[in-house]
C-alpha positions as CSV (number, residue, x, y, z in Angstrom):
1,X,-6.2,93.9,2.5
2,X,-8.5,93.0,5.3
3,X,-8.3,89.5,6.8
4,X,-10.8,86.7,7.6
5,X,-10.4,83.6,9.7
6,X,-9.9,80.0,8.6
7,X,-9.8,78.1,11.8
8,X,-7.1,80.1,14.3
9,X,-5.5,81.4,11.0
10,X,-5.9,85.0,9.7
11,X,-5.7,85.2,5.8
12,X,-6.4,88.0,3.3
13,X,-10.2,88.1,2.7
14,X,-9.8,87.5,-1.2
15,X,-7.7,84.4,-2.2
16,X,-6.6,83.0,-5.7
17,X,-7.7,79.6,-7.1
18,X,-4.9,77.8,-9.0
19,X,-7.0,75.8,-11.5
20,X,-6.6,78.2,-14.5
21,X,-3.0,78.1,-14.2
22,X,-2.4,74.4,-14.8
23,X,-5.6,73.1,-16.6
24,X,-6.7,73.5,-20.4
25,X,-5.6,76.9,-21.8
26,X,-3.2,77.5,-19.0
27,X,-0.4,80.3,-19.6
28,X,3.4,79.7,-19.8
29,X,5.4,79.4,-16.6
30,X,6.6,82.7,-16.7
31,X,3.3,84.3,-16.7
32,X,1.7,81.8,-14.1
33,X,4.2,82.7,-11.4
34,X,4.0,86.4,-12.5
35,X,0.2,86.0,-11.6
36,X,0.9,84.4,-8.4
37,X,3.4,87.0,-7.3
38,X,1.1,89.7,-8.3
39,X,-1.6,88.1,-6.0
40,X,0.9,88.1,-3.2
41,X,1.8,91.6,-3.8
42,X,-1.8,92.6,-3.6
43,X,-2.1,91.2,-0.1
44,X,-3.4,87.9,-1.1
45,X,-2.2,85.3,1.5
46,X,-4.3,82.1,0.5
47,X,-3.5,79.9,-2.4
48,X,-6.1,77.1,-3.4
49,X,-4.8,74.3,-5.3
50,X,-5.3,70.5,-5.9
51,X,-3.4,67.7,-6.9
52,X,-5.7,67.1,-9.8
53,X,-4.9,70.6,-11.4
54,X,-3.1,69.6,-14.5
55,X,-4.1,68.7,-18.0
56,X,-4.3,64.9,-17.2
57,X,-2.5,61.9,-15.8
58,X,0.8,62.9,-17.5
59,X,1.4,66.2,-15.4
60,X,-0.7,65.2,-12.4
61,X,0.2,67.5,-9.5
62,X,1.3,70.3,-12.1
63,X,-0.3,73.1,-9.7
64,X,0.9,72.1,-6.5
65,X,4.5,72.1,-8.0
66,X,3.9,75.4,-9.7
67,X,2.7,77.0,-6.6
68,X,5.9,75.7,-4.9
69,X,8.2,77.0,-7.6
70,X,6.3,80.5,-7.3
71,X,6.6,80.7,-3.7
72,X,10.4,79.9,-3.9
73,X,11.1,82.5,-6.3
74,X,9.0,85.0,-4.4
75,X,11.3,85.8,-1.4
76,X,10.5,87.4,1.9
77,X,6.8,87.1,2.6
78,X,6.3,83.8,1.0
79,X,6.1,82.1,4.3
80,X,3.1,84.2,5.4
81,X,1.1,82.2,2.6
82,X,-1.5,79.5,3.6
83,X,-1.7,76.7,0.9
84,X,-4.6,75.0,0.6
85,X,-5.0,72.0,-1.4
86,X,-7.4,69.0,-2.1
87,X,-7.5,65.3,-2.5
88,X,-9.8,62.8,-4.0
89,X,-9.8,63.5,-7.7
90,X,-8.1,61.4,-10.0
91,X,-7.0,61.8,-13.6
92,X,-7.2,58.3,-15.2
93,X,-6.2,59.3,-18.7
94,X,-6.3,62.1,-20.8
95,X,-8.4,64.9,-19.8
96,X,-10.8,62.6,-17.9
97,X,-11.8,63.4,-14.3
98,X,-12.6,60.6,-11.7
99,X,-13.0,60.0,-7.9
100,X,-11.2,58.0,-5.4
101,X,-12.1,59.1,-2.0
102,X,-11.2,55.9,-0.3
103,X,-9.1,56.3,2.8
104,X,-6.2,54.7,1.4
105,X,-6.1,56.9,-1.5
106,X,-6.7,60.1,0.4
107,X,-4.0,59.2,2.8
108,X,-1.6,58.3,0.0
109,X,-2.5,61.6,-1.9
110,X,-1.9,63.6,0.9
111,X,1.7,62.6,1.2
112,X,2.2,63.0,-2.3
113,X,0.9,66.7,-2.0
114,X,3.3,67.0,1.1
115,X,6.2,66.0,-1.2
116,X,5.2,68.3,-4.1
117,X,4.6,71.4,-1.9
118,X,7.7,70.5,0.2
119,X,6.1,71.2,3.4
120,X,6.2,69.3,6.7
121,X,2.4,69.6,7.1
122,X,-0.4,70.9,4.7
123,X,-1.9,74.1,6.2
124,X,-5.4,72.9,4.9
125,X,-6.5,69.8,3.3
126,X,-9.8,69.4,1.8
127,X,-11.9,66.5,0.4
128,X,-12.2,67.5,-3.3
129,X,-15.7,65.9,-4.0
130,X,-17.9,63.4,-2.2
131,X,-17.3,60.0,-4.0
132,X,-20.6,58.0,-4.5
133,X,-18.6,54.6,-4.3
134,X,-17.5,55.5,-0.9
135,X,-19.4,56.1,2.3
136,X,-18.7,59.9,3.1
137,X,-17.9,59.4,6.7
138,X,-15.2,57.1,5.7
139,X,-13.6,59.5,3.5
140,X,-13.8,61.9,6.2
141,X,-12.0,59.5,8.7
142,X,-9.1,59.8,6.6
143,X,-9.0,63.5,7.3
144,X,-9.3,62.9,11.0
145,X,-6.5,60.4,10.7
146,X,-4.3,63.0,9.0
147,X,-5.1,65.6,11.5
148,X,-4.2,63.2,14.4
149,X,-0.9,62.1,12.5
150,X,0.0,65.9,12.0
151,X,0.3,65.7,8.4
152,X,-2.2,68.4,8.0
153,X,-3.0,71.4,10.3
154,X,-6.6,72.0,9.2
155,X,-9.3,70.0,7.5
156,X,-11.8,71.0,5.0
157,X,-14.4,69.7,2.6
158,X,-15.7,70.9,-0.8
159,X,-18.8,70.3,-2.7
160,X,-20.5,69.5,0.4
161,X,-24.4,69.9,1.4
162,X,-25.5,70.7,4.8
163,X,-25.9,66.8,5.6
164,X,-22.3,66.4,4.7
165,X,-21.2,69.3,6.9
166,X,-22.8,67.5,9.8
167,X,-21.3,64.2,9.1
168,X,-17.5,66.1,8.8
169,X,-18.3,67.8,11.9
170,X,-19.0,64.6,13.7
171,X,-16.4,62.6,12.5
172,X,-13.7,65.2,12.7
173,X,-14.8,65.8,16.4
174,X,-15.6,69.6,15.5
175,X,-12.5,70.2,13.8
176,X,-13.7,71.2,10.5
177,X,-12.2,74.4,9.5
178,X,-13.6,75.2,6.0
179,X,-16.2,74.5,3.2
180,X,-15.4,75.2,-0.1
181,X,-18.5,75.4,-2.7
182,X,-19.7,77.1,-6.0
183,X,-20.8,80.4,-5.1
184,X,-21.6,83.7,-7.3
185,X,-24.1,86.3,-7.8
186,X,-25.3,84.0,-10.6
187,X,-24.7,80.6,-8.7
188,X,-26.5,81.0,-5.2
189,X,-27.6,77.5,-4.5
190,X,-25.2,77.2,-1.6
191,X,-26.4,80.0,0.5
192,X,-27.8,77.6,3.1
193,X,-24.3,76.1,3.5
194,X,-22.9,79.6,4.0
195,X,-25.4,80.5,6.8
196,X,-24.9,77.3,8.3
197,X,-21.1,77.7,8.3
198,X,-21.4,81.3,9.6
199,X,-23.2,79.9,12.6
200,X,-20.6,77.3,13.4
201,X,-17.7,79.6,12.9
202,X,-16.3,77.9,9.6
203,X,-14.8,79.5,6.8
204,X,-16.8,79.1,3.4
205,X,-14.4,79.5,0.5
206,X,-16.4,80.7,-2.6
207,X,-15.0,79.0,-5.7
208,X,-15.9,80.2,-9.3
209,X,-16.9,83.5,-7.7
210,X,-17.0,85.2,-11.1
211,X,-19.0,82.4,-13.0
212,X,-16.4,80.2,-13.8
213,X,-13.9,79.6,-16.6
214,X,-15.7,77.3,-18.7
215,X,-19.2,79.0,-18.4
216,X,-19.0,81.9,-20.5
217,X,-22.8,82.3,-20.7
218,X,-22.6,82.6,-16.8
219,X,-20.1,85.2,-16.0
220,X,-20.7,87.3,-13.1
221,X,-19.6,90.8,-14.7
222,X,-22.7,90.5,-17.0
223,X,-24.9,90.8,-14.0
224,X,-27.0,94.0,-14.4
225,X,-26.6,95.0,-10.8
226,X,-22.6,94.4,-11.0
227,X,-22.4,96.6,-14.1
228,X,-24.7,99.3,-12.6
229,X,-22.6,99.4,-9.3
230,X,-19.4,99.2,-11.2
231,X,-20.2,102.4,-13.2
232,X,-21.3,104.1,-9.8
233,X,-18.2,103.0,-8.1
234,X,-15.6,103.4,-11.0
235,X,-14.6,99.8,-10.7
236,X,-15.0,96.6,-12.7
237,X,-17.9,94.5,-12.5
238,X,-15.7,91.8,-11.4
239,X,-14.7,93.7,-8.3
240,X,-18.3,94.4,-7.4
241,X,-19.3,90.6,-7.9
242,X,-16.3,89.7,-5.3
243,X,-17.6,92.6,-2.8
244,X,-21.0,91.1,-2.9
245,X,-19.8,88.0,-1.6
246,X,-17.6,89.7,0.9
247,X,-20.7,91.5,2.2
248,X,-23.0,88.1,2.1
249,X,-21.5,87.1,5.3
250,X,-18.2,87.5,7.1
251,X,-17.0,84.0,7.0
252,X,-17.1,84.1,3.0
253,X,-13.4,84.2,1.3
254,X,-13.8,84.2,-2.5
255,X,-10.8,82.5,-4.1
256,X,-11.2,83.8,-8.1
257,X,-8.8,82.0,-10.5
258,X,-6.7,84.2,-12.7
259,X,-4.4,83.7,-15.8
260,X,-2.8,87.2,-15.7
261,X,-1.2,89.3,-13.2
262,X,-3.7,92.4,-14.1
263,X,-6.8,90.5,-13.4
264,X,-5.9,89.1,-10.1
265,X,-4.9,92.6,-9.1
266,X,-8.2,93.7,-10.1
267,X,-10.0,91.0,-8.0
268,X,-7.8,91.7,-5.2
269,X,-8.9,95.2,-5.1
270,X,-12.5,94.3,-4.3
271,X,-11.3,94.2,-0.8
272,X,-11.3,97.8,-0.7
273,X,-14.9,98.1,-1.9
274,X,-17.9,97.8,0.6
275,X,-21.4,97.5,-0.7
276,X,-24.3,98.9,1.2
277,X,-27.5,97.1,2.0
278,X,-29.1,99.1,-1.0
279,X,-26.4,98.0,-3.3
280,X,-27.1,94.2,-2.2
281,X,-30.8,94.6,-2.6
282,X,-30.0,95.2,-6.4
283,X,-28.8,91.4,-6.7
284,X,-32.3,90.3,-5.2
285,X,-34.4,92.3,-7.9
286,X,-36.1,90.4,-10.5
């Protein structure tokens, strides 16, 4: 698989998102681990997780622990995998999601993620979502402190706009390595952030690149251009949708989720597909 950069680190240009392996309708553990192993076999070297990826408060941290077990079971090659996790979301009860991006919580959450992942330092630690109760610069200040303490190797932000990117760059003294936002052929509102990150040499991690798991009416494989190009090239429309992201800018790294080995293998194969400018223009047609 071709690679792209997150900071000084090269990773496969397609990653895998851990959300569907631990949240609602998750597969059993054997299938979940087989899915992660299939991703690694296909050349994926970036796993994106979060402490809140779970069914609720009772199994908070489920996905981080699952990722650790999957890597331990994989054997040679697992050490090359970059683990990106996130903090700031809480699960106060049942399926409820809430936010606590206070510096105290983020620092505590980071240490808990280190414990679950069983690492000395987290490769990429990301603020999961801006918390309206906490000034953004204060939340980012926690990431700065974690960088300075050596508990994280790189800092990133998620669900951020251009103003928040500028704040993060300032507070982190330029050490912002990634921005993770919702982006797909059907959700294109964060393209300005893609362009800004490209100009700054910052990786852009595209989550929900196939339309998301809870939005069946917004599946990327239903886009007419993805269907037509899939038929032309003899690949799935999902591969076309991911190839569109790769062609959008050289800093974009899609992180599709998957519940089955066969679907993540299909997603990883998008690295072999290169769309032409004429192909890309089809996605801009009315």
